[in-house]
C-alpha positions, 0 to 999 in steps of 0.5 A: 524349363519347357519340359517342366512346364509341360509336366505341370500342365499334364498333371493339372489336366489329369486332376480335372479329369478325375474331378469330373467323373460321370455319375453313371460309373458310381454304385447306386442304392435306394434312399433312406426312409426319412431325412435326418441329420445322418442320412441327408445328402452331403457334398464330399467337397465344395467343388465336387461334381458329385455328392455322396448320399447315405441310403438304406443300401449304402452310400451312393454318388449322385450329381450335385445338380442333376439335370435330367431326372426321371421321377417315378414318384414324388413328382409333386415335390419336384414341381414345388421345388421348380424342378421339371423332370425329363420323364415320369410314368403316365399316371403321375403325368395326369395329376390335375393339380400341376398337369400344366407344368408337365408339358414336354415331360416324356411318358416312361410307361406304367406307374410302378413298371416303367419301361427301361427302354424309354428311360434309357432313351432319356439319358437320365443322370438321376432316377427317383422312385418309390418302388423298392422292387424297381431299384435293381433294374433302374439302378443299372441305368442311372443313380437311383434314389428309392424312397419307399411309399409312406416313409415320408409322412407329410408335405414337410418331410417330402419337401425337406428331404428333396430340398436337401437332396437337390440343393434347394433347401431355401426353395423348400423353406419358402414353399412350406412357409406359404403352405403352412399359412394357407393350411392354417387359414383353412383349418381356422375356418373349419374349426370355427364352423364344426364341433371339435369332436366331429369325426371323419371317415376317408372311404373309397367305393370300388363297387365290389369292395369298400375301403376305409383309409388312414392319414397317409394313403391318399383319398383325402387322408392327409388333408383331413387328418393331418392338415385339418387335424380331424379324427376318425371314429374312435372304435377304428382309429387305431386300426386304420392309422396303423395299417392305413387301410381296411377293406370293409363290408356294407354290414360294417359301414356304420362302425367305420362311418364318422360324422363326415364322410369323404368318399371316392367313387368313380361311378356314383354320385351323392344322389345315388348314395342318398337313394341307397338303402344302406348308405342312406341309413348313415347319419353322415349321409342323412345330414348332408355330410357326404363329400363324393369325388372321383379318383382323378382328384382324390388319389394324389397325395403330393404336397401340391395336391394336399394343399389344393384338396385341403382348401377344397374340402374346407370350402365344402365344410364351411359353405 
C-alpha cells in the first residue's frame, strides 16, 4: 500500500510539472492584423498557465496573465487597460498624454530598433511590437506579438484586441464606454459650431518637405477624421485616405488645404504662417482656421492621446 501511495504521488507531481511549462519554450509568432472571432487569443483549458493565440505566423503560446511585458508599440492601449510594462523604447516613454503612469518603466532603446541586451535584462514573458521586421530578433527572447502599424484602425479595434489578448475584456469595454461618451460630447459641440461641409486638412511642415495625412497616421488624423467625423478636401480625399500620406510641394498647397488646417511644426508658429506669402494666401490661414502644434503633441495616436487631442481640437474649434 505504501508503494502504491508513492507511485500515485509521483504521477501527480509529474502532471503539475507539465501544466506549468514556461512560455519561453514555446514557438512564437506575430499577431494577426485585427481581432476577429477566429484570430482572438483563446485559452486551451480553463486552468492552463499558457494560452494559444492564432497569428499571421501560426499559433503561439503566451502566458494567460503576463507579468513582465516589453511594449515596443501600443503602450497607450496597455495603460488604458491598467497594464504597466517593464520596458518600452524611449520615444514612447515621452508620450505626454500618460507619461506620469510610466515611472519606473525601463528604456529599451530606440523606437523600432530596441536593444536586445536591454530587453533580455528585463526577463520579459511577453513582447508586443508593431514592427514586423523586428519579430525574428525579439521572438528569440520571449513570446512576441507583432501587430503591424495600421492594422488596428481605431481606439475600439486596439482596446478590444488587447483586452482579449490580456484577459481584460471588461476593462476594455468600460474604458471605451467613457471614451465614446466624451467623443460624442466633443463632436456635438463641433457639429453645432461648424458647417457640416467644412473640410479639414492634416498637415506637417518639416521645413524642406510638407506632408498631408489621412485618418490613421497620427498628427491629428484620428481625432479629426474619425472622432469628429470631418472630411478632407474632395479632390485629394481618396489619395490620402488610401495611402495615408502624401508629400506635397508649396505649389500644391492650395489643392490639399481645406477650410481648416491642423498643422504640425516644431519650428514655426501661427504668426509665422500668417506672415508667409504662400501660406497666408490659403483661406484657412486668412480666416484664422489654422491650428499649429508641435510633434510632441501630434505624433501620438494611441487611444489615450486621441481622446485628449479630440477634446483639445474641439475646444479650439468652438472657442
